[in-house]
N, C-alpha and C positions, 0 to 999 in steps of 0.2 A: 474550492466554490465546487459543487456539482452542476452539472446545466443540465435543464431539464428540456428533456428527447420530446417526441413526438413518440407515440406506439409502433410497440417493433415493426408492426403490421405498415404502415407509412414509410418507414424506414428504410423495408428491403425494397416495397414496391420505389422507391424513391433513386435503392442503387439502382433497382434493376433497368430503369427508366434516364439511369443516366446526370440524374439532377444531382444540380453542381451547389442548393440551395442543401440540402439532406447532406450531402457528403463535407460541408463547409460545417455544421454542424456537430456532425460525428467524430471531426477530426481537432475541433475546440474542445467537446466532451472529455474525448478519448485519451488523444495525443501524450498527455503527459505522463497518465498513468503507465502507458504502453512502451514510450521511453523509458523509464523505471523500471518498467518489466522487464524489457530486453536487452537492457545495461546487466540483468545480471547473470545473465549466460555467454554476455560476448563480453571483450578484453578492453573498445573502446567508446568515444558515447558516436562516434562517424559509423559504427559498427552494426549498435542500436538505431537508431535513424535507419539506415541499411533495409537491417530489418524491420519495421513499419511499415516502408514506403514498398519492404517485396511482401508484408502483410499482405496490407492493403488492395494490392495488385491481387495477391491468391482471390481475396474477399470477392474484387471482382468479377474477375476472372468463374467466380464458383458461387457465386447470390442468384446462379439459378437455381441452382441446387438445394439451397437451403430448406427446409423442412420445417423447422419452426421445435425442433424438440427441445431446443436448449433456447434462453435467450439468448437472443442475436448477437449481446456483449459479448457471451459469454462464450457463441459461436466464434466472432473475431478472436477472441485474446486465446482461443486455443490452438484456431491456426498462429498468432503470433508464438507464440508456447514453442506449436511445434518448430517452426522459422530459427527462430531465437536458438533451438536445441542442436540440430543442425551443423547451423554458424557458428556455436560454443565451440563444438565437438572438432571440429577443423582448425580451429583454433585451440584447441588442448589447454579452454579456458573454465568450462563447466566444472563446478563442486554438484557431485550429487544432491539433491534436497534431502533427498533421503539417510542425507551422512548422519544429519544433527541429531542432537538428541538432547535430550536435560539436562542431560548432566553438565551445563556449562556455568560460569561463573552466576552469581545471584544478579534478578535482574534490582534488585534496594538492595543497600548499604547492611548485612546484618546484624550490624551495629546499633542499629535504628529500635529493633526488638527485643525484646526482655529474653530474657538465657532461660538453661529448660530448669534451674533452681528458683527463677523465679516464681511464686501462687500465679501466675498468670504468662505461664511461656508460653512466647510466640507469639505476643500482643506486643502493640506499640509503644516504645520507652517514652515517648510524645505522642500526641497523633496530631498526624498534618491537620492544620490552620486554614479554614475558611478561608479562599482567595474571592478576592473585591472582585464584584460583579463585571462583567464587561459593555455596560449600555453606554458610556463613553466612544463616540465614531470614534478619538481620536485613540482609545486606548485599545480599543476591538479591533484598528488594525495593529497596531504596536501588538498582542498578541497574535494575531495572524502569523506577521513577521517569526515570532518567537518559535511558532509551531513549526512554521516553514525549515527554519534555519534548522531548528532539533532532528526536523524531517529527513534533510539533505546529508543529515550527517551520523544516523541509524549505519549501520551494517546493510546491505546494499538487499538482504535477503525480508528482513524486519522490518528496512522501507514498503519493499514492494505488499508482504502481506500487512500491513498497516494503508496504507495505498488504498488497494483491493476492498476490504471490511470496514475500513471506518470513512474515508474519502469518498468510494465505491459505489459502497453501500451493498457487495458481493457477501452470500452468504457464509460461512464457516466451510459447508461441503463445497459450494461451488470453488470455491478459494481451495482447496484439497484435491480437486480435481484440475481443476487450474496445472496448479504446479505439482501435483504427482505427490504428495506429499500426506505422513498419516493425521490425525487428525492432533493428536496428541502433541506432534512438531507443529501444528498451527497456532495449537494454548500458546505453545511457550513462545515462540517470536512473539503471536500478538502482542501477548501478557509482556514480553520485556521492550518491542517497542512504545508501547505505551508507557509506560515505569521512567524509561528516557526521557518521551517527551515532559512528565510531570514533573522531572526532575529537573528539566528546562528553567520550564515555568516557576519553580517553585525556586532557585535557582535569581530565575526575572525580578519575582514581586520585593525579595528580597533586596535585591540591590537597587529598584526605583520607588522601594518604599518603606523601605525596614523593615522587612520583613510582612506577607499575610497580614489580612486584617479583619 
């Protein structure tokens, strides 16, 4: 769930003034995705937590120099990535994001699509069925739990891109800038992550309701 925060000028003023309430709200809003992002560069959860702590220290020390050329969040995340990369390099754990290509295994089982000799090659053999709505609070909680579990199972880079795009609401350009990846790699990672989460939801609905209805 995305935490609603005041405008950047209010947040920056609060950080510069040492406002504990502003800091607490930022921690609540950003800590989970910051930890996920840091964890892709370092070898342990403890290291990721230290990266986040070091990032906040750098933010406090440098917020007086923040010029607003980007959003506050993008600025903070850039500090995080820089800090995490340095620590990851020391741990020799980092795999360059730019090494990722689109020639990995398919995001969706090819067997679900029509073959080249079919009159409609590349189309679905059977269209994915419409899922039930989640107006029920109980069902909504269950679905959120399934999505959270699916997110935790994603490869680290897919998890981070999906979190930044679909949970944090960052734009494709912002994610490419933060992670120093091409737009093509960003699209591939996001597509694979969304496909994996959808697959988990399909399995959930099939198991709990005898298939989507």
